[in-house]
PDB file of N, CA, C and O in Angstrom:
ATOM      1  N   MET A   1     132.955 124.921  28.946  1.00  0.00           N
ATOM      2  CA  MET A   1     134.366 125.221  28.888  1.00  0.00           C
ATOM      3  C   MET A   1     135.107 123.977  28.430  1.00  0.00           C
ATOM      4  O   MET A   1     134.820 122.865  28.876  1.00  0.00           O
ATOM      5  N   ALA A   2     136.027 124.172  27.569  1.00  0.00           N
ATOM      6  CA  ALA A   2     136.857 123.065  27.092  1.00  0.00           C
ATOM      7  C   ALA A   2     138.255 123.211  27.671  1.00  0.00           C
ATOM      8  O   ALA A   2     138.814 124.306  27.726  1.00  0.00           O
ATOM      9  N   ILE A   3     138.800 122.093  28.098  1.00  0.00           N
ATOM     10  CA  ILE A   3     140.152 122.056  28.632  1.00  0.00           C
ATOM     11  C   ILE A   3     140.895 120.962  27.889  1.00  0.00           C
ATOM     12  O   ILE A   3     140.358 119.875  27.680  1.00  0.00           O
ATOM     13  N   SER A   4     142.109 121.239  27.495  1.00  0.00           N
ATOM     14  CA  SER A   4     142.891 120.199  26.837  1.00  0.00           C
ATOM     15  C   SER A   4     143.998 119.743  27.768  1.00  0.00           C
ATOM     16  O   SER A   4     144.540 120.519  28.556  1.00  0.00           O
ATOM     17  N   VAL A   5     144.316 118.474  27.656  1.00  0.00           N
ATOM     18  CA  VAL A   5     145.357 117.874  28.483  1.00  0.00           C
ATOM     19  C   VAL A   5     146.326 117.173  27.547  1.00  0.00           C
ATOM     20  O   VAL A   5     145.914 116.400  26.682  1.00  0.00           O
ATOM     21  N   ARG A   6     147.586 117.438  27.719  1.00  0.00           N
ATOM     22  CA  ARG A   6     148.605 116.786  26.889  1.00  0.00           C
ATOM     23  C   ARG A   6     149.067 115.514  27.593  1.00  0.00           C
ATOM     24  O   ARG A   6     149.459 115.533  28.760  1.00  0.00           O
ATOM     25  N   LEU A   7     149.010 114.419  26.858  1.00  0.00           N
ATOM     26  CA  LEU A   7     149.407 113.117  27.395  1.00  0.00           C
ATOM     27  C   LEU A   7     150.381 112.443  26.450  1.00  0.00           C
ATOM     28  O   LEU A   7     150.304 112.607  25.233  1.00  0.00           O
ATOM     29  N   ASN A   8     151.299 111.683  27.025  1.00  0.00           N
ATOM     30  CA  ASN A   8     152.115 110.858  26.137  1.00  0.00           C
ATOM     31  C   ASN A   8     151.266 109.653  25.719  1.00  0.00           C
ATOM     32  O   ASN A   8     150.224 109.385  26.317  1.00  0.00           O
ATOM     33  N   THR A   9     151.710 108.945  24.711  1.00  0.00           N
ATOM     34  CA  THR A   9     150.941 107.848  24.132  1.00  0.00           C
ATOM     35  C   THR A   9     150.621 106.766  25.155  1.00  0.00           C
ATOM     36  O   THR A   9     149.512 106.234  25.177  1.00  0.00           O
ATOM     37  N   GLN A  10     151.579 106.447  25.988  1.00  0.00           N
ATOM     38  CA  GLN A  10     151.376 105.395  26.983  1.00  0.00           C
ATOM     39  C   GLN A  10     150.297 105.801  27.994  1.00  0.00           C
ATOM     40  O   GLN A  10     149.428 104.990  28.313  1.00  0.00           O
ATOM     41  N   ASP A  11     150.333 107.021  28.497  1.00  0.00           N
ATOM     42  CA  ASP A  11     149.319 107.491  29.439  1.00  0.00           C
ATOM     43  C   ASP A  11     147.951 107.547  28.774  1.00  0.00           C
ATOM     44  O   ASP A  11     146.950 107.159  29.375  1.00  0.00           O
ATOM     45  N   GLU A  12     147.905 108.025  27.543  1.00  0.00           N
ATOM     46  CA  GLU A  12     146.643 108.110  26.814  1.00  0.00           C
ATOM     47  C   GLU A  12     146.008 106.731  26.684  1.00  0.00           C
ATOM     48  O   GLU A  12     144.812 106.574  26.928  1.00  0.00           O
ATOM     49  N   GLN A  13     146.789 105.744  26.305  1.00  0.00           N
ATOM     50  CA  GLN A  13     146.269 104.384  26.165  1.00  0.00           C
ATOM     51  C   GLN A  13     145.762 103.849  27.502  1.00  0.00           C
ATOM     52  O   GLN A  13     144.704 103.221  27.557  1.00  0.00           O
ATOM     53  N   LEU A  14     146.505 104.093  28.572  1.00  0.00           N
ATOM     54  CA  LEU A  14     146.101 103.632  29.892  1.00  0.00           C
ATOM     55  C   LEU A  14     144.782 104.278  30.311  1.00  0.00           C
ATOM     56  O   LEU A  14     143.869 103.587  30.763  1.00  0.00           O
ATOM     57  N   PHE A  15     144.678 105.601  30.165  1.00  0.00           N
ATOM     58  CA  PHE A  15     143.471 106.306  30.577  1.00  0.00           C
ATOM     59  C   PHE A  15     142.266 105.885  29.742  1.00  0.00           C
ATOM     60  O   PHE A  15     141.178 105.690  30.283  1.00  0.00           O
ATOM     61  N   LYS A  16     142.447 105.745  28.443  1.00  0.00           N
ATOM     62  CA  LYS A  16     141.346 105.313  27.581  1.00  0.00           C
ATOM     63  C   LYS A  16     140.896 103.905  27.942  1.00  0.00           C
ATOM     64  O   LYS A  16     139.699 103.624  27.987  1.00  0.00           O
ATOM     65  N   SER A  17     141.841 103.034  28.197  1.00  0.00           N
ATOM     66  CA  SER A  17     141.517 101.657  28.566  1.00  0.00           C
ATOM     67  C   SER A  17     140.757 101.621  29.893  1.00  0.00           C
ATOM     68  O   SER A  17     139.766 100.905  30.028  1.00  0.00           O
ATOM     69  N   TYR A  18     141.227 102.395  30.865  1.00  0.00           N
ATOM     70  CA  TYR A  18     140.560 102.431  32.166  1.00  0.00           C
ATOM     71  C   TYR A  18     139.143 102.977  32.022  1.00  0.00           C
ATOM     72  O   TYR A  18     138.201 102.423  32.589  1.00  0.00           O
ATOM     73  N   ALA A  19     138.991 104.057  31.268  1.00  0.00           N
ATOM     74  CA  ALA A  19     137.668 104.656  31.070  1.00  0.00           C
ATOM     75  C   ALA A  19     136.730 103.668  30.394  1.00  0.00           C
ATOM     76  O   ALA A  19     135.578 103.524  30.802  1.00  0.00           O
ATOM     77  N   LYS A  20     137.218 102.988  29.362  1.00  0.00           N
ATOM     78  CA  LYS A  20     136.388 102.025  28.649  1.00  0.00           C
ATOM     79  C   LYS A  20     135.984 100.876  29.571  1.00  0.00           C
ATOM     80  O   LYS A  20     134.827 100.456  29.570  1.00  0.00           O
ATOM     81  N   THR A  21     136.929 100.369  30.352  1.00  0.00           N
ATOM     82  CA  THR A  21     136.655  99.268  31.280  1.00  0.00           C
ATOM     83  C   THR A  21     135.584  99.665  32.291  1.00  0.00           C
ATOM     84  O   THR A  21     134.788  98.831  32.721  1.00  0.00           O
ATOM     85  N   ASN A  22     135.569 100.935  32.665  1.00  0.00           N
ATOM     86  CA  ASN A  22     134.610 101.414  33.662  1.00  0.00           C
ATOM     87  C   ASN A  22     133.410 102.124  33.033  1.00  0.00           C
ATOM     88  O   ASN A  22     132.655 102.817  33.715  1.00  0.00           O
ATOM     89  N   ASN A  23     133.250 101.939  31.730  1.00  0.00           N
ATOM     90  CA  ASN A  23     132.091 102.448  30.993  1.00  0.00           C
ATOM     91  C   ASN A  23     131.883 103.955  31.211  1.00  0.00           C
ATOM     92  O   ASN A  23     130.783 104.402  31.536  1.00  0.00           O
ATOM     93  N   MET A  24     132.962 104.723  31.025  1.00  0.00           N
ATOM     94  CA  MET A  24     132.863 106.169  31.162  1.00  0.00           C
ATOM     95  C   MET A  24     133.711 106.833  30.086  1.00  0.00           C
ATOM     96  O   MET A  24     134.574 106.210  29.469  1.00  0.00           O
ATOM     97  N   THR A  25     133.440 108.103  29.884  1.00  0.00           N
ATOM     98  CA  THR A  25     134.234 108.874  28.926  1.00  0.00           C
ATOM     99  C   THR A  25     135.505 109.364  29.625  1.00  0.00           C
ATOM    100  O   THR A  25     135.616 109.325  30.850  1.00  0.00           O
ATOM    101  N   LEU A  26     136.453 109.824  28.817  1.00  0.00           N
ATOM    102  CA  LEU A  26     137.659 110.419  29.396  1.00  0.00           C
ATOM    103  C   LEU A  26     137.303 111.658  30.218  1.00  0.00           C
ATOM    104  O   LEU A  26     137.905 111.903  31.263  1.00  0.00           O
ATOM    105  N   SER A  27     136.339 112.427  29.758  1.00  0.00           N
ATOM    106  CA  SER A  27     135.913 113.612  30.507  1.00  0.00           C
ATOM    107  C   SER A  27     135.387 113.210  31.879  1.00  0.00           C
ATOM    108  O   SER A  27     135.728 113.837  32.882  1.00  0.00           O
ATOM    109  N   GLU A  28     134.567 112.178  31.929  1.00  0.00           N
ATOM    110  CA  GLU A  28     134.043 111.707  33.218  1.00  0.00           C
ATOM    111  C   GLU A  28     135.167 111.198  34.112  1.00  0.00           C
ATOM    112  O   GLU A  28     135.180 111.461  35.314  1.00  0.00           O
ATOM    113  N   LEU A  29     136.105 110.473  33.522  1.00  0.00           N
ATOM    114  CA  LEU A  29     137.231 109.946  34.281  1.00  0.00           C
ATOM    115  C   LEU A  29     138.030 111.079  34.917  1.00  0.00           C
ATOM    116  O   LEU A  29     138.322 111.032  36.112  1.00  0.00           O
ATOM    117  N   PHE A  30     138.383 112.086  34.140  1.00  0.00           N
ATOM    118  CA  PHE A  30     139.184 113.196  34.661  1.00  0.00           C
ATOM    119  C   PHE A  30     138.387 114.021  35.673  1.00  0.00           C
ATOM    120  O   PHE A  30     138.914 114.409  36.715  1.00  0.00           O
ATOM    121  N   ARG A  31     137.108 114.288  35.361  1.00  0.00           N
ATOM    122  CA  ARG A  31     136.275 115.068  36.282  1.00  0.00           C
ATOM    123  C   ARG A  31     136.147 114.347  37.623  1.00  0.00           C
ATOM    124  O   ARG A  31     136.299 114.963  38.678  1.00  0.00           O
ATOM    125  N   ASN A  32     135.868 113.042  37.584  1.00  0.00           N
ATOM    126  CA  ASN A  32     135.746 112.261  38.822  1.00  0.00           C
ATOM    127  C   ASN A  32     137.052 112.255  39.609  1.00  0.00           C
ATOM    128  O   ASN A  32     137.047 112.379  40.834  1.00  0.00           O
ATOM    129  N   ALA A  33     138.162 112.112  38.907  1.00  0.00           N
ATOM    130  CA  ALA A  33     139.467 112.079  39.576  1.00  0.00           C
ATOM    131  C   ALA A  33     139.760 113.412  40.263  1.00  0.00           C
ATOM    132  O   ALA A  33     140.269 113.435  41.383  1.00  0.00           O
ATOM    133  N   VAL A  34     139.440 114.513  39.598  1.00  0.00           N
ATOM    134  CA  VAL A  34     139.692 115.829  40.191  1.00  0.00           C
ATOM    135  C   VAL A  34     138.783 116.051  41.393  1.00  0.00           C
ATOM    136  O   VAL A  34     139.234 116.547  42.426  1.00  0.00           O
ATOM    137  N   PHE A  35     137.506 115.689  41.269  1.00  0.00           N
ATOM    138  CA  PHE A  35     136.590 115.842  42.403  1.00  0.00           C
ATOM    139  C   PHE A  35     137.037 114.994  43.591  1.00  0.00           C
ATOM    140  O   PHE A  35     136.977 115.452  44.731  1.00  0.00           O
ATOM    141  N   GLU A  36     137.484 113.762  43.337  1.00  0.00           N
ATOM    142  CA  GLU A  36     137.960 112.901  44.420  1.00  0.00           C
ATOM    143  C   GLU A  36     139.196 113.497  45.088  1.00  0.00           C
ATOM    144  O   GLU A  36     139.345 113.420  46.308  1.00  0.00           O
ATOM    145  N   LYS A  37     140.067 114.083  44.300  1.00  0.00           N
ATOM    146  CA  LYS A  37     141.273 114.723  44.844  1.00  0.00           C
ATOM    147  C   LYS A  37     140.889 115.901  45.744  1.00  0.00           C
ATOM    148  O   LYS A  37     141.416 116.044  46.847  1.00  0.00           O
ATOM    149  N   ILE A  38     139.972 116.738  45.265  1.00  0.00           N
ATOM    150  CA  ILE A  38     139.518 117.883  46.048  1.00  0.00           C
ATOM    151  C   ILE A  38     138.849 117.412  47.334  1.00  0.00           C
ATOM    152  O   ILE A  38     139.120 117.944  48.410  1.00  0.00           O
ATOM    153  N   GLU A  39     137.978 116.420  47.222  1.00  0.00           N
ATOM    154  CA  GLU A  39     137.281 115.891  48.398  1.00  0.00           C
ATOM    155  C   GLU A  39     138.269 115.314  49.407  1.00  0.00           C
ATOM    156  O   GLU A  39     138.128 115.532  50.611  1.00  0.00           O
ATOM    157  N   GLY A  40     139.260 114.583  48.924  1.00  0.00           N
ATOM    158  CA  GLY A  40     140.258 113.992  49.806  1.00  0.00           C
ATOM    159  C   GLY A  40     141.048 115.060  50.551  1.00  0.00           C
ATOM    160  O   GLY A  40     141.304 114.922  51.747  1.00  0.00           O
ATOM    161  N   GLU A  41     141.431 116.117  49.857  1.00  0.00           N
ATOM    162  CA  GLU A  41     142.173 117.197  50.499  1.00  0.00           C
ATOM    163  C   GLU A  41     141.301 117.933  51.509  1.00  0.00           C
ATOM    164  O   GLU A  41     141.780 118.322  52.575  1.00  0.00           O
ATOM    165  N   TYR A  42     140.021 118.127  51.181  1.00  0.00           N
ATOM    166  CA  TYR A  42     139.102 118.774  52.113  1.00  0.00           C
ATOM    167  C   TYR A  42     138.924 117.908  53.365  1.00  0.00           C
ATOM    168  O   TYR A  42     138.982 118.410  54.488  1.00  0.00           O
ATOM    169  N   ASP A  43     138.707 116.609  53.165  1.00  0.00           N
ATOM    170  CA  ASP A  43     138.559 115.691  54.300  1.00  0.00           C
ATOM    171  C   ASP A  43     139.792 115.707  55.191  1.00  0.00           C
ATOM    172  O   ASP A  43     139.672 115.688  56.416  1.00  0.00           O
ATOM    173  N   LEU A  44     140.959 115.741  54.595  1.00  0.00           N
ATOM    174  CA  LEU A  44     142.201 115.780  55.363  1.00  0.00           C
ATOM    175  C   LEU A  44     142.301 117.076  56.161  1.00  0.00           C
ATOM    176  O   LEU A  44     142.737 117.061  57.312  1.00  0.00           O
ATOM    177  N   ALA A  45     141.904 118.188  55.565  1.00  0.00           N
ATOM    178  CA  ALA A  45     141.934 119.476  56.270  1.00  0.00           C
ATOM    179  C   ALA A  45     140.972 119.461  57.453  1.00  0.00           C
ATOM    180  O   ALA A  45     141.311 119.941  58.534  1.00  0.00           O
ATOM    181  N   VAL A  46     139.776 118.912  57.256  1.00  0.00           N
ATOM    182  CA  VAL A  46     138.795 118.820  58.338  1.00  0.00           C
ATOM    183  C   VAL A  46     139.322 117.912  59.441  1.00  0.00           C
ATOM    184  O   VAL A  46     139.175 118.219  60.624  1.00  0.00           O
ATOM    185  N   TYR A  47     139.938 116.792  59.057  1.00  0.00           N
ATOM    186  CA  TYR A  47     140.523 115.877  60.042  1.00  0.00           C
ATOM    187  C   TYR A  47     141.589 116.584  60.871  1.00  0.00           C
ATOM    188  O   TYR A  47     141.595 116.484  62.098  1.00  0.00           O
ATOM    189  N   ARG A  48     142.479 117.289  60.206  1.00  0.00           N
ATOM    190  CA  ARG A  48     143.561 117.979  60.925  1.00  0.00           C
ATOM    191  C   ARG A  48     143.005 119.039  61.873  1.00  0.00           C
ATOM    192  O   ARG A  48     143.490 119.188  62.995  1.00  0.00           O
ATOM    193  N   GLU A  49     141.998 119.766  61.427  1.00  0.00           N
ATOM    194  CA  GLU A  49     141.366 120.772  62.275  1.00  0.00           C
ATOM    195  C   GLU A  49     140.697 120.112  63.483  1.00  0.00           C
ATOM    196  O   GLU A  49     140.807 120.610  64.603  1.00  0.00           O
ATOM    197  N   SER A  50     140.014 119.006  63.258  1.00  0.00           N
ATOM    198  CA  SER A  50     139.362 118.283  64.344  1.00  0.00           C
ATOM    199  C   SER A  50     140.375 117.727  65.329  1.00  0.00           C
ATOM    200  O   SER A  50     140.162 117.781  66.540  1.00  0.00           O
ATOM    201  N   LEU A  51     141.467 117.198  64.818  1.00  0.00           N
ATOM    202  CA  LEU A  51     142.517 116.663  65.684  1.00  0.00           C
ATOM    203  C   LEU A  51     143.130 117.765  66.528  1.00  0.00           C
ATOM    204  O   LEU A  51     143.414 117.561  67.709  1.00  0.00           O
ATOM    205  N   GLU A  52     143.337 118.932  65.931  1.00  0.00           N
ATOM    206  CA  GLU A  52     143.882 120.066  66.666  1.00  0.00           C
ATOM    207  C   GLU A  52     142.933 120.475  67.798  1.00  0.00           C
ATOM    208  O   GLU A  52     143.373 120.740  68.916  1.00  0.00           O
ATOM    209  N   GLU A  53     141.639 120.523  67.503  1.00  0.00           N
ATOM    210  CA  GLU A  53     140.649 120.856  68.527  1.00  0.00           C
ATOM    211  C   GLU A  53     140.638 119.807  69.634  1.00  0.00           C
ATOM    212  O   GLU A  53     140.574 120.141  70.817  1.00  0.00           O
ATOM    213  N   TYR A  54     140.703 118.538  69.239  1.00  0.00           N
ATOM    214  CA  TYR A  54     140.715 117.461  70.232  1.00  0.00           C
ATOM    215  C   TYR A  54     141.950 117.558  71.120  1.00  0.00           C
ATOM    216  O   TYR A  54     141.854 117.375  72.334  1.00  0.00           O
ATOM    217  N   ASN A  55     143.103 117.845  70.531  1.00  0.00           N
ATOM    218  CA  ASN A  55     144.336 117.959  71.306  1.00  0.00           C
ATOM    219  C   ASN A  55     144.276 119.115  72.307  1.00  0.00           C
ATOM    220  O   ASN A  55     144.899 119.051  73.367  1.00  0.00           O
ATOM    221  N   LYS A  56     143.532 120.166  71.974  1.00  0.00           N
ATOM    222  CA  LYS A  56     143.357 121.285  72.892  1.00  0.00           C
ATOM    223  C   LYS A  56     142.443 120.896  74.057  1.00  0.00           C
ATOM    224  O   LYS A  56     142.645 121.345  75.185  1.00  0.00           O
ATOM    225  N   ASN A  57     141.449 120.069  73.782  1.00  0.00           N
ATOM    226  CA  ASN A  57     140.463 119.690  74.792  1.00  0.00           C
ATOM    227  C   ASN A  57     140.063 118.234  74.552  1.00  0.00           C
ATOM    228  O   ASN A  57     139.029 117.974  73.938  1.00  0.00           O
ATOM    229  N   PRO A  58     140.867 117.285  75.028  1.00  0.00           N
ATOM    230  CA  PRO A  58     140.639 115.867  74.723  1.00  0.00           C
ATOM    231  C   PRO A  58     139.492 115.225  75.513  1.00  0.00           C
ATOM    232  O   PRO A  58     139.700 114.290  76.287  1.00  0.00           O
ATOM    233  N   VAL A  59     138.303 115.738  75.304  1.00  0.00           N
ATOM    234  CA  VAL A  59     137.109 115.180  75.935  1.00  0.00           C
ATOM    235  C   VAL A  59     136.350 114.402  74.885  1.00  0.00           C
ATOM    236  O   VAL A  59     136.133 114.881  73.772  1.00  0.00           O
ATOM    237  N   ILE A  60     135.948 113.197  75.249  1.00  0.00           N
ATOM    238  CA  ILE A  60     135.165 112.384  74.322  1.00  0.00           C
ATOM    239  C   ILE A  60     133.877 111.962  75.016  1.00  0.00           C
ATOM    240  O   ILE A  60     133.814 111.895  76.243  1.00  0.00           O
ATOM    241  N   TYR A  61     132.857 111.680  74.224  1.00  0.00           N
ATOM    242  CA  TYR A  61     131.562 111.233  74.735  1.00  0.00           C
ATOM    243  C   TYR A  61     131.158 109.966  74.007  1.00  0.00           C
ATOM    244  O   TYR A  61     131.402 109.821  72.809  1.00  0.00           O
ATOM    245  N   SER A  62     130.546 109.059  74.730  1.00  0.00           N
ATOM    246  CA  SER A  62     130.015 107.855  74.097  1.00  0.00           C
ATOM    247  C   SER A  62     128.713 108.218  73.390  1.00  0.00           C
ATOM    248  O   SER A  62     128.166 109.303  73.585  1.00  0.00           O
ATOM    249  N   HIS A  63     128.239 107.313  72.585  1.00  0.00           N
ATOM    250  CA  HIS A  63     126.967 107.525  71.889  1.00  0.00           C
ATOM    251  C   HIS A  63     125.846 107.712  72.902  1.00  0.00           C
ATOM    252  O   HIS A  63     125.005 108.597  72.745  1.00  0.00           O
ATOM    253  N   ALA A  64     125.831 106.895  73.925  1.00  0.00           N
ATOM    254  CA  ALA A  64     124.795 106.983  74.958  1.00  0.00           C
ATOM    255  C   ALA A  64     124.848 108.332  75.683  1.00  0.00           C
ATOM    256  O   ALA A  64     123.811 108.920  75.992  1.00  0.00           O
ATOM    257  N   GLU A  65     126.067 108.817  75.950  1.00  0.00           N
ATOM    258  CA  GLU A  65     126.208 110.117  76.623  1.00  0.00           C
ATOM    259  C   GLU A  65     125.681 111.255  75.746  1.00  0.00           C
ATOM    260  O   GLU A  65     125.028 112.174  76.241  1.00  0.00           O
ATOM    261  N   VAL A  66     125.962 111.192  74.473  1.00  0.00           N
ATOM    262  CA  VAL A  66     125.480 112.226  73.556  1.00  0.00           C
ATOM    263  C   VAL A  66     123.958 112.198  73.504  1.00  0.00           C
ATOM    264  O   VAL A  66     123.315 113.248  73.544  1.00  0.00           O
ATOM    265  N   CYS A  67     123.383 111.012  73.416  1.00  0.00           N
ATOM    266  CA  CYS A  67     121.919 110.895  73.395  1.00  0.00           C
ATOM    267  C   CYS A  67     121.321 111.470  74.675  1.00  0.00           C
ATOM    268  O   CYS A  67     120.321 112.187  74.620  1.00  0.00           O
ATOM    269  N   ARG A  68     121.915 111.169  75.820  1.00  0.00           N
ATOM    270  CA  ARG A  68     121.431 111.667  77.085  1.00  0.00           C
ATOM    271  C   ARG A  68     121.546 113.205  77.130  1.00  0.00           C
ATOM    272  O   ARG A  68     120.610 113.883  77.554  1.00  0.00           O
ATOM    273  N   LEU A  69     122.672 113.740  76.701  1.00  0.00           N
ATOM    274  CA  LEU A  69     122.866 115.187  76.693  1.00  0.00           C
ATOM    275  C   LEU A  69     121.860 115.889  75.795  1.00  0.00           C
ATOM    276  O   LEU A  69     121.422 117.000  76.096  1.00  0.00           O
ATOM    277  N   LEU A  70     121.496 115.248  74.702  1.00  0.00           N
ATOM    278  CA  LEU A  70     120.540 115.845  73.757  1.00  0.00           C
ATOM    279  C   LEU A  70     119.099 115.526  74.099  1.00  0.00           C
ATOM    280  O   LEU A  70     118.173 116.026  73.460  1.00  0.00           O
ATOM    281  N   GLY A  71     118.913 114.685  75.118  1.00  0.00           N
ATOM    282  CA  GLY A  71     117.558 114.314  75.532  1.00  0.00           C
ATOM    283  C   GLY A  71     116.846 113.420  74.536  1.00  0.00           C
ATOM    284  O   GLY A  71     115.629 113.516  74.375  1.00  0.00           O
ATOM    285  N   ILE A  72     117.589 112.554  73.867  1.00  0.00           N
ATOM    286  CA  ILE A  72     116.977 111.652  72.877  1.00  0.00           C
ATOM    287  C   ILE A  72     117.220 110.189  73.228  1.00  0.00           C
ATOM    288  O   ILE A  72     117.463 109.358  72.353  1.00  0.00           O
ATOM    289  N   GLU A  73     117.150 109.892  74.501  1.00  0.00           N
ATOM    290  CA  GLU A  73     117.421 108.523  74.949  1.00  0.00           C
ATOM    291  C   GLU A  73     116.349 107.567  74.494  1.00  0.00           C
ATOM    292  O   GLU A  73     116.423 106.373  74.786  1.00  0.00           O
TER     293      GLU A  73
END
C-alpha cells in the first residue's frame, strides 16, 4: 500500500535530514514514528486501567512476597 503525505518544504527538509542522520528512509522514519505513537497511547491506556484497579484495591506486594505466594522462593 502506498500512502502520500503532503509536507511544506521546511518540514520535508527537516524529516529528510533526520532520516539521513539516522541512516533510515523516510518510510522507516514515518512507520517508526506511528508505531511509537500507537505504543505510547496503548501504554498510557494500560497505565490508567492499572491505576484505576489499584485505586479500587490499593494492595501492594513486595518481590519477596510474590515469590513466596508463588512458591518460588
